[in-house]
C-alpha positions, 0 to 999 in steps of 0.5 A: 526298028527305033534308037533303043531297039537297035540298042538292045539287039546290039547289046544282046549280039554282044552278049551271045558272043561273049557267051559262046565265047565261055563255052567248051570248045566242042561244044561251041563247035558243034552248037554253032554248026547245028544253029548258025549253018544249019547242020543236022545232028548227024551230018556234025558227027560225020563231020567230026568223027564222033557219034550223033549221041556225042553231038547231042550231048554237046549241043544239050550242055551248050543250050543249058550253059548259055541259059545260065550264062544269058539267063540276066540278059533274057530277065532284063528282056522280058521286064522291058518287052511291054516297051516293044509295042 
């Protein structure tokens, strides 16, 4: 990985951390348990003592908010993606 890509990756990590910190806590926890820890919705629901449907809603909300928070960054990534070849 060259320097430009390293900087871009670091920038992406930073933006993602900021976006995750903006999420409502319940959504962030469910999202991180699913996407970072690899737990299934059922497992998360059991650990948090809520219904599986609640977890579905929380993760759906988290994904929607992350798309919104990160949309400008991803547009930038798409514009420069041609330079990655």
